[in-house]
PAMAR-458413 format. One record per atom (N, C-alpha, C): residue in one letter; x, y, z. Coordinates in steps of 0.02 Angstrom, whole numbers, plus 32768, in hexadecimal, padded with zeros to 4 digits. Each point is the difference from the previous one (the first is absolute). Layout:
BEGIN
AXYZ
...
% end
This chain:
BEGIN
M7E7C83878483
M7FD880127FC6
M800C7FCE7FC7
G80417FF47FF1
G80117FD27FC9
G7FE87FBA800D
A800C7FE7803D
A7FEC7FBC8010
A7FB47FF97FFD
N7FDC8036800E
N7FB77FFE7FFE
N7FE77FF47FB9
L802680157FCE
L7FEC7FF47FBB
L7FFD7FB57FF2
Y80317FDB8019
Y7FFF7FB77FF7
Y7FC57FE18026
A7FF2801A803C
A7FC87FE58027
A7FBE800A7FDB
Q7FF980397FDE
Q7FC2800D7FDB
Q7FF57FCE7FC8
L80367FE97FE2
L7FFA7FD27FC8
L7FDC7FBF8013
F800A7FEA803D
F7FE37FC08016
F7FB58005800D
S7FE5803C7FFB
S7FB780068006
S7FDD7FF07FBF
F80277FF77FCA
F7FE37FF17FBE
F80047FB47FF5
H7FC57FE18000
H7FF97FB77FFE
H80257FE27FC4
S7FF380197FC5
S801D7FE37FC4
S804C80097FFD
Y801880398019
Y8048800B8001
Y80237FCD802C
R7FE27FEE8037
R801E7FCE802D
R80087FBD7FDC
F7FCF7FEC7FD9
F80067FC17FDB
F803380067FC7
L8005803B7FE1
L8033800A7FCC
L80457FFA801E
L800A801D803B
L80407FFC8022
L80107FB98014
T7FCF7FDA8018
T800A7FBA8012
T80157FD77FC3
A7FDE800D7FC8
A80127FDD7FC2
A804680117FEA
R8013803F8008
R804380167FED
R80357FDA8029
V7FF67FFC8041
V80307FDE802C
V80067FB67FED
S7FC87FDE7FF9
S80017FB97FF1
S80217FF27FBD
S7FED80277FCD
S801B7FF67FBD
S804B800B7FFE
R801780358021
R804780127FFD
R802C7FD08028
I7FE47FE28035
I80277FCD8025
I80107FC57FD2
G7FCC7FE87FDD
G800C7FC97FD2
G802E80137FC8
Y7FF8803C7FE5
Y802A80177FCA
Y804980068016
G800B801A803D
G804480088019
G80237FBD8009
V7FDD7FD0801C
V801D7FBD8008
V800F7FE17FBB
L7FD280097FD2
L80077FE57FBD
L803C801E7FDC
Q800A80438006
Q803780227FE0
Q80447FE58019
L80077FFC8042
L803E7FE8801D
L800E7FB87FEB
A7FCD7FD68004
A80097FB97FF0
A80117FF67FB6
A7FDF80267FD4
A800C7FF87FB8
A804780157FEE
I80178039801B
I804480187FF1
I80337FCD8016
W7FF97FE7803E
W80327FD2801B
W7FFE7FBD7FDC
Y7FC47FEA7FEE
Y7FFB7FC07FDC
Y801F80047FBB
V7FF380377FDC
V801D80087FBE
V804C80058004
M801A80228033
M804880058009
M801E7FBB800F
S7FDE7FD9802A
S80197FBD800F
S7FFF7FD47FC2
F7FCA80057FD9
F7FF87FD77FC5
F803480127FCA
S801080427FFB
S802D80177FCA
S8048800A8017
H800E7FF08040
H8044800A801B
H8015804A7FFB
N7FD2802C8017
N800D80488005
N800B80227FBC
N7FE27FE57FCC
N8008801D7FBD
N7FD980427FFC
P802380387FF0
P7FDD80417FFD
P7FCB80027FC9
F80097FDA7FCA
F7FCD7FFF7FCB
F7FBF7FE08019
A80077FCE802C
A7FC47FDF801B
A7FDB802F802F
V80258026802A
V7FE0802E802E
V7FDE80397FDA
S8023801C7FCE
S7FE280357FD8
S7FC47FE67FD8
G80047FC07FEB
G7FC67FE27FDE
G7FC47FFB802D
L800B7FF18040
L7FC97FFD8030
L7FE080448007
V802880348006
V7FE680458006
V7FD880127FC1
F80197FEC7FC6
F7FDD800D7FC1
F7FBB7FDF8000
I7FFD7FC28015
I7FC07FDB7FFF
I7FCF801E8033
Q801A80188038
Q7FD5801E8033
Q7FE180427FE9
T802480257FD6
T7FEA80437FEF
T7FE180087FBB
I800F7FD37FD2
I7FE880087FBB
I7FB380007FFC
P7FDB7FDB802B
P7FB680047FFB
P7FE58046800A
F80208027802C
F7FE98044800D
F800C802D7FC4
V80357FF37FDB
V800F80287FC4
V7FCF7FEE7FC8
L7FF37FBF7FF7
L7FD67FE97FCA
L7FB5800D800B
F7FEA7FF8803F
F7FB88002800E
F7FEB80378030
G80308024801E
G7FEF802F8035
G7FD280387FEA
L801080217FC8
L7FD680377FE9
L7FBB7FE87FEB
Y7FFD7FC77FDE
Y7FC07FE37FED
Y7FD67FF0803E
A80227FE58033
A7FDD7FEF803F
A7FE5803F8021
G802680367FFE
G7FE9803E801E
G7FC4801D7FDC
I80017FFC7FBD
I7FC780187FD9
I7FC17FD98012
K80077FBD8003
K7FC77FD68011
K7FE8800D8047
T802F8009802E
T7FEE800B8046
T7FD980408009
D801180347FD8
D7FDA803E8004
D7FB87FF77FEA
R7FF17FCB7FDA
R7FBB7FF47FE9
R7FDE7FC78026
W80297FD3801D
W7FE47FC88025
W7FF78011804A
N7FE87FCE8024
N7FF980078049
N80437FF38021
A801D8033801F
A80447FFA801C
A80037FCA8036
K7FCC7FFB8028
K7FFF7FCD8034
K80017FBB7FE1
G7FD87FF47FCD
G7FFF7FBF7FDF
G80427FF07FDF
V802280327FE3
V80417FF57FE1
V80337FE98034
M80008021803A
M802F7FED8035
M7FF37FBA8019
I7FC17FEF800B
I7FEF7FBD8019
I80147FCB7FCC
G7FF1800E7FC0
G80127FD07FCC
G804A7FF67FFB
A802780378005
A80497FFB7FFB
A801D7FD88039
E7FE9800D803D
E801B7FDC803A
E7FEA7FB78001
T7FC37FF27FE9
T7FEA7FBB7FFB
T80297FDA7FCC
G800F80227FC8
G802A7FE17FCD
G80457FF0801A
R801D802E8026
R80427FF4801E
R7FFE7FC58030
A7FCC7FFD8028
A7FF97FC88030
A7FFD7FBE7FDB
L7FDA7FFD7FCA
L7FFA7FC37FD9
L80427FED7FE0
I802480317FE5
I80417FF37FE0
I80307FDF8030
W8006801B803C
W80317FE58030
W7FE87FC38024
A7FBE7FF58002
A7FE77FC2801B
A80147FC67FD2
I7FF8800B7FBE
I80147FCD7FCF
I804B7FF58003
A802680378003
A804A7FFB8003
A80157FDB803F
G7FDF800E8038
G80117FDE803E
G7FF37FB67FFE
V7FC77FEC7FE3
V7FF07FB97FFA
V80317FDD7FD2
L8010801F7FC7
L80307FE27FD2
L80457FFA8020
S801380328027
S80417FFD8021
S80027FC98034
A7FC77FF68023
A7FFD7FCC8035
A800A7FBA7FE3
V7FEB7FF77FC2
V80087FBE7FE1
V803B80007FD0
D802B80338006
D803E80067FD8
D7FF180017FB5
R7FCD80267FED
R7FED80077FBA
R7FFF804A7FEB
L802D8028801D
L800280477FF0
L804580137FE4
P800B7FF87FBF
P804080147FE2
P8008804B8002
I803D80177FF7
I800E80488004
I7FD980287FCC
V7FF37FE37FC6
V7FDB80247FCC
V7FB9800E8017
W7FE07FCF8021
W7FBD800B8019
W7FFE80318039
L803580008029
L800480328036
L800380467FE3
L8029800A7FCD
L800680417FE1
L7FBE80157FDF
F7FDC7FCF7FE3
F7FBF800F7FE3
F7FCE80168035
A80037FE0803A
A7FD580148038
A801080478017
I804080128001
I801480448013
I7FE680327FCC
F80027FEE7FC0
F7FE5802B7FCC
F7FB5800B800A
L7FDB7FCA800E
L7FB88006800B
L7FF18029803E
D80297FFA8034
D7FF88028803C
D8007804A7FEE
G803180107FD6
G800980457FEA
G7FC680197FD6
L7FE37FD37FD7
L7FC780127FD7
L7FC58013802D
C7FF37FD88033
C7FCB80118030
C801080428023
G803F80098012
G8014803E8021
G7FF7803E7FD5
S80077FF87FBE
S7FF780397FD3
S7FB880198000
F7FD07FD58011
F7FBB80158008
F7FF180188047
F80207FDF8031
F7FF380118046
F801880468010
S803C80127FEA
S801F80408015
S7FD8803D7FED
P7FEA80087FC1
P7FD8803C7FF1
P7FBD80018023
A7FE17FC58008
A7FC07FFE8024
A800980158049
F80377FEA801E
F800F80108046
F800A804B8009
R8026801F7FD4
R800C80488007
R7FC280287FEE
A7FD77FE87FD1
A7FC380237FEF
A7FCD7FFB8038
A80017FCA8026
A7FD07FF68036
A800D802D803B
T803F800D800F
T80128023803D
T7FDF80458007
P8000802B7FCC
P7FE080418008
P7FB47FFC800A
K7FE27FC67FEF
K7FB87FF88008
K7FED7FEE8048
L80327FED8028
L7FF27FE58042
L800880338039
V802880347FF3
V800F80318035
V7FF780477FE4
P7FF48031802C
P7FFB80467FE9
P804380187FE3
R7FFD80337FD7
R803C801A7FDE
R803580158032
E7FEA801E803A
E803180188031
E80257FC78023
L7FE67FC37FFA
L80227FC6801E
L80247FD57FCC
L800480197FC3
L801E7FD87FCB
L804B7FF3800C
Q802480328019
Q80477FF6800C
Q800D7FCD8037
P7FE28007803C
P800C7FCB8032
P7FE57FBC7FEB
A7FC97FFF7FD8
A7FE57FC07FEA
A80327FDC7FD3
N801E80247FD1
N80337FE17FD6
N803F7FF08026
A8012802A8030
A803B7FF38029
A7FF77FBF8027
L7FC47FF5801B
L7FF47FC38027
L80017FC27FD3
L7FE680077FC4
L80027FC87FD1
L80487FF07FEB
N802980357FF8
N80477FF57FF1
N80257FE2803B
I7FED8014803C
I801D7FE3803C
I7FF07FB58003
A7FC27FEF7FEF
A7FED7FB97FFE
A80297FDB7FCC
R800B801E7FC6
R80297FE17FCD
R80477FF48018
D801E8033801D
D80467FFB8015
D80077FD88041
G7FD08008802D
G80047FDD8040
G7FFD7FB57FF8
T7FDA7FE97FCF
T7FFC7FB77FF6
T80437FE37FEB
L802A80287FDE
L80417FE87FEB
L80307FF9803C
I7FEE801F8038
I80287FF6803D
I7FF67FBA801B
V7FC17FEA7FFF
V7FF17FBE801D
V80077FC77FCE
S800080117FBE
S80057FCB7FCE
S803F7FD58006
P803C801D800C
P803B7FD58008
P7FFA7FD0803A
G7FE280178038
G7FF77FD48039
G7FCF7FC87FF2
I7FCA80117FDC
I7FCF7FCD7FEE
I80207FCD7FD1
L802880197FD0
L80217FD27FD1
L80317FD28026
A8026801C8030
A802E7FD78027
A7FDB7FC98026
L7FC68012801B
L7FD77FCE8024
L7FE77FCA7FD1
L7FE980157FC5
L7FE87FD07FCE
L80377FD17FE9
L803D801B7FF9
L80387FD77FEA
L80157FCE8035
M7FF180108040
M800D7FD08035
M7FCF7FC57FFC
L7FC4800E7FE6
L7FCD7FCC7FFD
L80037FD87FBF
F801A80207FCB
F80037FDF7FBF
F80487FFA7FE9
H800A7FE47FC4
H80437FF07FEA
H802380387FDB
S7FDD80257FD6
S802080347FD8
S7FCF80387FF1
E801980357FDE
E7FD7803A7FF0
E7FC37FED7FD6
R80067FCD7FD6
R7FCA7FEE7FD3
R7FC77FDC8023
D80097FEF8040
D7FCC7FDB8024
D7FD0802C8027
I800480427FF7
I7FD8802D802A
I7FCA80257FD8
F7FF27FE97FC3
F7FD480267FD4
F7FB67FFD8014
L7FEE7FD2802C
L7FBB80008019
L7FF4803B802F
F80358019801E
F7FF78038802F
F7FE6803F7FDE
P801F80187FC9
P7FE3803A7FDE
P7FBA7FF37FE6
A7FF07FC27FEE
A7FBC7FF07FEB
A7FCF80108038
L80137FEF803E
L7FD5800D803A
L7FF9804B800C
T803780257FFC
T7FFC8048800E
T7FD880257FCB
Y80077FEB7FC1
Y7FD8801F7FCB
Y7FB67FF28009
L7FF07FC48018
L7FBA7FEF800C
L7FE3802A8038
V8027800A8036
V7FE9802B8037
V7FF580477FE6
S802C80177FD5
S7FF880437FE3
S7FBF80057FD8
A7FF17FCD7FD7
A7FC380017FD8
A7FC28001802C
I80027FDA8036
I7FC77FFE802F
I7FF780448021
S803780208014
S7FFC8042801F
S7FE280337FD0
L80157FFE7FC2
L7FE5802E7FCE
L7FB67FF57FF4
S7FEA7FC18003
S7FB97FF27FF5
S7FD4801B8038
L801D800D803A
L7FDB801A803A
L7FFA804C7FFF
M802280207FD1
M7FFB80487FFA
M7FBA80147FED
G7FE78035801F
G7FBD80177FF0
G7FFD802F7FC6
F8039800D7FE1
F800380317FCA
F80027FDD7FBC
S7FE880227FCE
S80047FE57FBC
S8001803A7FCF
V803380017FD4
V800280327FCB
V7FD17FEB7FC9
N7FCF80297FEF
N7FD07FEE7FCC
N80227FF97FBD
S7FEE7FCD7FDD
S801D7FF67FBC
S7FE780367FD2
K802C80177FD3
K7FEE80337FD0
K7FE77FE37FBE
I7FF97FBD7FFF
I7FE97FE07FC3
I7FB380027FFE
D7FE580137FC7
D7FB780017FF6
D7FE97FB87FF3
R7FE27FE28033
R7FEB7FBA7FFA
R7FC77FF77FCF
G7FDC80367FF1
G7FC77FF87FD4
G801180017FB6
K803F800E7FF1
K801480067FBA
K80357FCB7FF1
A7FF07FD47FD1
A80307FCD7FEC
A8033801E7FD0
V803F7FEE8009
V8035801A7FD5
V80267FC57FE2
T8018800A7FC4
T80287FCB7FDF
T80478003801B
W80267FCA7FF3
W80457FFF8017
W802980377FDF
W7FEE80127FC1
W802480347FDD
W7FF38045801F
E7FC2800C8013
E7FEF803F8022
E802380048043
S80017FC88023
S80237FFF8040
S804A800D7FF8
F801E7FE07FCC
F8048800A7FF3
F800E80497FEF
R7FD7801F7FD6
R800A80467FED
R7FFA802E803D
K7FD17FF1802C
K7FF88028803C
K803D7FF9802D
D80177FC28009
D803C7FF5802A
D803D80237FE2
F80097FFA7FBF
F803980207FDF
F7FFD804C8006
S7FC4801B7FF8
S7FF780488006
S801180188047
D7FEA7FD98032
D800E80138046
D804A7FFB8010
I80227FCE7FE3
I80487FF9800B
I8025803C7FE3
V7FED80147FC3
V8020803B7FE0
V7FF3803E8029
T7FC280088019
T7FEE803A8029
T802A8002803F
T80087FC68021
T80287FFD803D
T804880127FF3
I801C7FE77FCA
I804680107FEF
I8007804C7FF4
K7FD0801E7FDF
K800380497FF4
K7FFB80268041
I7FD57FEA802D
I7FF980228041
I80427FFE8026
I801F7FC58001
I80407FF88024
I8036802B7FDF
A80037FFF7FBD
A803580257FDC
A7FF8804B8009
K7FC38018800B
K7FF480488009
K800380158049
A80177FD3802C
A7FFE800F8047
A8039802D8017
G802B80177FD2
G803480308011
G80337FE38030
Q80078021803A
Q80327FEC8031
Q7FF17FBA801C
I7FC17FEE8005
I7FEF7FBD8018
I801B7FCC7FD0
F7FF8800D7FC0
F801A7FD17FCD
F804C7FFC8004
R80228039800A
R80487FFF8007
R80167FD9803E
A7FD880058035
A80107FD9803C
A7FF97FB57FF1
M7FCE7FEE7FD7
M7FF67FBA7FED
M803D7FE77FD8
I801780297FD0
I80397FED7FD7
I803F7FF8802B
A800A802F802E
A80397FFA802E
A7FFB7FC08029
N7FC47FEF8012
N7FF57FC38027
N80137FC27FD7
I7FF080017FBF
I80127FC77FD5
I804C7FF67FFF
V802580377FF5
V80497FFC7FFD
V801B7FE58042
S7FE680188038
S80197FE98041
S7FED7FB7800C
I7FC77FEB7FE5
I7FEB7FBA8009
I802D7FD17FD8
V801780167FC6
V80307FD77FDA
V803E7FF3802B
G801B8037801D
G803A7FF8802B
G7FF27FD7803E
N7FC38007801C
N7FEE7FDB803B
N7FF77FB57FF1
T7FE37FF17FC6
T7FF67FBA7FED
T80437FDC7FFA
V803080227FDF
V80427FE27FF8
V80247FFD8043
G7FFD80378026
G80288004803D
G7FE37FDE803D
W7FBD80028007
W7FE07FE5803D
W7FE07FBC7FF2
E7FD27FFD7FD1
E7FD87FC47FF7
E80297FC47FE6
V802F800E7FD2
V80287FC97FE4
V80437FF98024
S80248037800A
S80447FFC801B
S80027FF0804A
L7FD1801C8028
L80047FF78048
L7FFD7FB78015
P7FCF7FD87FE8
P80007FB98016
P803F7FDB7FEB
I801C80127FC6
I803F7FE17FEB
I80398014802E
L800280408013
L80338018802E
L7FFB7FDC8043
V7FC37FFA801A
V7FF67FE18042
V80127FB67FFE
R7FE87FDC7FCF
R800A7FB77FFE
R80457FEC7FE7
S8015801D7FC8
S803D7FE87FDF
S803F8021801A
H7FFF8042800B
H803C80258012
H800A8007804C
L7FCA80098025
L800680068048
L7FF67FBE8024
G7FE87FCD7FDC
G7FF67FBE801D
G7FCB7FFE8037
L7FCD802B7FFB
L7FCC80038032
L7FC47FD77FEB
S7FCF7FF9802D
S7FC77FD57FF4
S7FC380297FEC
I7FCA7FDB7FF1
I7FC080217FF0
I7FE68028803C
V80117FEB803C
V7FEC8025803C
V802180458001
N804180037FEF
N802380407FFD
N7FE4802D7FC9
Y7FF07FE27FC7
Y7FE080267FCB
Y7FBD801C8018
G7FDC7FD78025
G7FC18016801D
G800980388032
E803880018024
E800E80368030
E800A80427FDB
I80217FFE7FC7
I800A803E7FDA
I7FBD801A7FE5
V7FD97FD37FE3
V7FBE80137FE7
V7FD48018803A
G80067FDE803B
G7FDA8014803A
G80138045801A
A804280117FFB
A801680438014
A7FE180357FD4
L7FFE7FF37FBF
L7FDF802E7FD2
L7FB780088012
S7FDF7FCA800E
S7FB98002800F
S7FF280228043
F802A7FF18032
F7FF7801F8042
F8008804C7FFB
G803580167FDC
G800980477FF7
G7FC680207FDB
S7FE67FDE7FCE
S7FC8801A7FDA
S7FC18007802B
V7FF67FD1802D
V7FC78003802E
V8005803D802E
V803B8008801E
V800A8038802F
V7FF980437FDC
F802480077FC8
F7FFE80407FDC
F7FBB800C7FE2
G7FE17FCA7FE6
G7FBD80087FE3
G7FCD80158034
F80047FE5803C
F7FD280128036
F8007804B8011
L803E80178005
L800C80468011
L7FE9802F7FC8
L800F7FED7FC2
L7FEE802B7FC7
L7FB580047FF7
G7FDD7FCB8011
G7FB77FFF7FF7
G7FDC8031802D
M802180178035
M7FE0802D8030
M8007804A7FEE
F802B800F7FD0
F800D80467FF0
F7FF3800D7FB6
P7FE2803A7FF0
P7FF380107FBA
P8041800E7FDA
M80017FEB7FC1
M8039800D7FD4
M7FEE803C7FD3
I802580368006
I7FF0803C7FDA
I801B7FFB7FB9
R803F7FEF7FF9
R80207FFD7FBE
R80107FB87FF0
R7FD17FDE7FE2
R80067FB87FF6
R80357FEE7FCC
L800380247FC9
L802F7FEE7FCA
L804980058016
P80178037801F
P804580028018
P800F7FC78032
T7FCE7FF1802A
T800A7FCB8031
T800A7FBC7FDE
I7FDE7FF57FC9
I80087FC27FDB
I80487FF97FE7
F801D80357FE6
F80447FFD7FE7
F80347FFA8038
V7FF2801F8038
V802C7FF6803B
V80007FB78014
G7FC57FE17FFE
G7FFB7FBA8011
G80287FD47FD0
I7FFD800F7FC0
I80267FDA7FCE
I804A8003800F
S8019803C8012
S804780078011
S80137FD7803D
L7FD47FFE8032
L800D7FD8803C
L80057FB57FF0
W7FD67FEA7FD1
W80047FB97FEC
W80447FF17FE2
G8019802D7FD6
G80417FF77FE2
G803880008033
I7FFB802C8032
I803380028035
I80017FBE8026
G7FC67FE68011
G7FFD7FC08024
G801D7FC77FD8
L7FF07FFF7FBF
L801A7FCB7FD5
L804C80057FFA
A801A803E7FF8
A804880097FFC
A80237FE98040
L7FE2800D8039
L801D7FE98040
L80077FB48001
I7FCE7FDD7FE6
I80047FB77FFF
I80397FE97FD3
G800780207FC6
G80357FEC7FD2
G8045800F801A
V800980398021
V80418014801A
V80127FD7803E
G7FD07FF7802D
G800D7FDE803F
G80107FB67FF8
H7FDA7FDF7FD5
H800E7FBA7FF0
H7FFE7FD3803D
N7FD4800F8030
N7FF67FD38039
N7FB98008801A
L7FEC7FD5802F
L7FBB7FFE8018
L7FED80418023
M802E801E8028
M7FEF803C8025
M7FF0803A7FD0
F802B800A7FCE
F7FF380357FCF
F7FC07FF37FD8
A7FF27FC07FF3
A7FC37FEF7FDC
A7FC280148028
V80027FF48040
V7FC78012802B
V7FF9804C8005
V80398023800B
V7FFD80498003
V7FE7801E7FBE
G801B7FE67FC8
G7FE980187FBF
G7FB67FF47FF6
A7FE87FC78016
A7FB87FF07FF9
A7FD580318028
I80178014803B
I7FDA80308028
I7FFD80447FDF
V803980167FE1
V8000803F7FDA
V7FCF7FFB7FC6
M80007FC77FDD
M7FD27FF67FC9
M7FB780008016
A7FF67FED803F
A7FBB7FFD801B
A7FE180458001
L80288033800F
L7FE580448001
L7FE880147FBB
E80257FEC7FCC
E7FEA800D7FBC
E7FBE7FDD7FF2
Q7FFB7FC18014
Q7FC47FD97FF2
Q7FC38021801F
A8009801C803C
A7FC980238021
A7FF080437FDE
L803580277FF2
L7FF680427FE3
L7FE47FFC7FB9
Q80237FDC7FD5
Q7FED7FFE7FBA
Q7FBE7FDB7FF5
G7FFA7FC78022
G7FC47FD77FF6
G7FC080238015
L8000801D803C
L7FC48020801A
L7FEE803D7FD7
N803180297FEE
N7FF1803F7FDE
N7FE67FF57FB9
I801D7FD17FDB
I7FE87FF57FBC
I7FBA7FE28000
I7FF17FD58031
I7FBD7FE28004
I7FCB8035800D
V800B80298034
V7FCF80348011
V7FFA80337FC8
L803980127FE1
L7FFF80317FC9
L7FD57FE77FC7
L80087FC17FEC
L7FD97FE67FC9
L7FB67FF98012
Q7FF17FEB803E
Q7FBB7FF88015
Q7FDC80438002
Q802380348016
Q7FE080428005
Q7FFB80227FBC
T802F7FF37FD3
T800180227FBF
T7FD17FDF7FCE
Y7FFA7FBE8002
Y7FD97FDB7FCE
Y7FCA7FD78021
S7FD280228023
S7FCD7FDC8026
S7FD07FD97FD4
E7FF880147FC0
E7FCF7FDF7FD4
E801C7FC37FDD
H80427FFA7FFC
H801E7FC87FDB
H80397FE1802A
V7FF27FF4803F
V80367FEB802E
V801E7FBE7FEA
A7FD67FCE7FF1
A801A7FBE7FEF
A802A80037FC0
S7FE880247FCD
S802580057FC1
S80438023800A
I800080388024
I803D8026800B
I80337FD78028
F7FE87FDE8033
F802D7FD78028
F801C7FC77FD7
S7FD87FE47FD5
S80197FCA7FD5
S8036801A7FD1
G7FF4803C7FE5
G8033801E7FD5
G8040800E8026
Y7FF9801A803D
Y803B800D802A
Y80247FC08012
H7FDA7FCD8015
H801F7FC08011
H801E7FDF7FC3
G7FDF80097FC6
G801C7FE47FC3
G8044801D7FF0
L80088042800A
L804180207FF6
L80337FE68032
Q7FEA7FF8803F
Q802D7FE48033
Q80197FBB7FEC
Y7FD17FD67FEE
Y80137FBB7FF0
Y80267FFB7FBE
A7FF680317FD4
A802A80027FC4
A8049800B8014
G800A80298034
G80438008801B
G801B7FC0801E
N7FD57FDB8022
N80147FBE801C
N80147FD07FC8
V7FD87FFE7FCC
V800D7FD27FC8
V804280127FDE
L800A80417FF2
L803E80157FE1
L803C7FF0802D
G7FF8800D8041
G80367FF0802F
G80107FB68002
S7FCC7FD67FFD
S800B7FB88002
S80227FE77FC1
I7FF480227FC8
I801F7FEC7FC1
I804B80108000
V8012803A8019
V804680147FFF
V80287FE6803B
A7FDE7FE98035
A80247FEB803D
A802F7FC67FF4
G7FE87FCD7FDB
G80297FC57FF4
G804280107FDF
P7FFF80217FC5
P804080117FDF
P802D802E802A
I7FE1802F8025
I8029802C802A
I80237FD98037
L7FDC7FD48022
L801D7FDA8037
L80317FCB7FE8
A7FFB7FEF7FC1
A802F7FD07FE3
A804480207FF2
T800380437FFF
T803E80237FEF
T801A802D8037
I7FD58017802E
I8014802F8034
I7FF37FE08044
P802E80088031
P7FF67FE48043
P7FBF8019801F
V7FDF7FD58026
V7FBE800F801A
V8000803D802D
G80348008802A
G8003803B802C
G800480407FD8
S802680017FCA
S8006803B7FD5
S7FBE800F7FDD
V7FDC7FCB7FEC
V7FBF800A7FDF
V7FD08022802F
I7FFE7FEB803F
I7FD3801E8031
I80128049800C
T8042800E8006
T80168045800C
T7FF0802D7FC5
I800D7FE97FC3
I7FF280277FC4
I7FB5800C7FF9
G7FD77FCC800E
G7FB880097FFE
G7FE980358030
G801C8000803D
G7FEF80338031
G801480457FE8
G803B80067FE0
G801780417FE7
G7FD2801C7FCA
V7FEA7FD57FD3
V7FD280157FCB
V7FBF801B801E
I7FE67FDD8032
I7FC080148020
I800980438024
I8039800A8020
I800E80408022
I7FFE80397FCE
L80217FF77FC7
L800180357FCD
L7FBA800E7FE5
V7FD97FCD7FF6
V7FBB800A7FE8
V7FD880298032
G80067FEE8040
G7FDB80248033
G801480498006
I8042800D7FFF
I801980458006
I7FEB802A7FC4
S80067FE47FC4
S7FEE80267FC4
S7FB5800F7FFF
G7FD77FD18016
G7FB8800C8003
G7FEE80348033
W80217FFE8039
W7FF380328035
W801380467FE8
L803A80077FDF
L801580417FE6
L7FD0801A7FCC
Q7FE67FD27FD7
Q7FD080147FCC
Q7FC0801C801F
T7FE77FE28036
T7FC480198021
T800C8046801C
L803D800D8018
L800F8043801A
L7FFF80347FC8
V801C7FED7FC6
V8001802E7FC7
V7FB880117FE9
V7FD67FCB7FFC
V7FBA800A7FEC
V7FDB802A8032
A800E7FF68041
A7FDD80268034
A8012804A7FFE
R803E800F7FEC
R801680467FFD
R7FED80227FBF
A7FEC7FD97FCE
A7FF1801D7FBE
A7FBE80258002
% end
């Protein structure tokens, strides 16, 4: 019965092209992420401030422009927004690849390209999530999102292998930037083949001044913030997620590559194995979860947050490759549980403003990333990296448990 739900999804023409675009885009993104982290670490001699700076640059566009992008996406053509964003990404990395090939790509320009990639992503993400409910019936929304999440996580399994192959053909991480340009282009082409189009809500027959447009945008942003703030337990789950993301940014995104390269003396391939373990676990758990209905989504979200903290603490305590892989697999269950449930919950609750709400949610998430990237450098300069990872995991565990207990109290009230 459950597997049949996935089979039904492939009967929807536009959903198949959306899934193809997702796979292609995320393969390029995964390779780019690994290469950028390792290149910055090589360039900075494992400086934690440089790694946290990279995370800051990757995430700040979503904080600055994410909510505005969601407001615009709710009024624009979602398909066109996605195609434009992916085409922009392809162009950015095509230029970066050419400059790198002729040795004219300084680190500052690379970081600027990463910022622009994030800017395009801040428009792509809300359009992508707003499009999904338009492509499949409501009863298939959970498996549809689960399969898209599987595509996201599954590509990270193959990304380390693709990067290793590219590094065999080229000299360093900075020489592979034409590859993501190709994958983003394939994604844009796949999206253009979709037969679906969200009608624009803009009245083309009425000309508006820039001031009227600005007032409308500002009003919609305020309305979205009010909707999110009044969401009760959903809003509390978002806030809990921010706190856990701060700990995760410090413990996983910044500290883990430093632990692997500097303290354990391992290679980018080993780092890719840990990320691949997380992705493999997410694919398996996500596939299983997509087949069964979730009755109590909010408690499940907090259970997932606690599992992420447990996995992170295992990595910090174990301090070796085996514990890192085991911890990543435990974290994978959280990624499947929390990620799928919050996505479906928001899509079902806010069907009229999906792009705006998702932008607000992602903006809160990335605000946690930005805050984590700011504090990571000073923390790692004073506390051993293994202890930082363990403490980060402990904080996330406490956040998850407290949120879960709160949902029980509210349910009994």
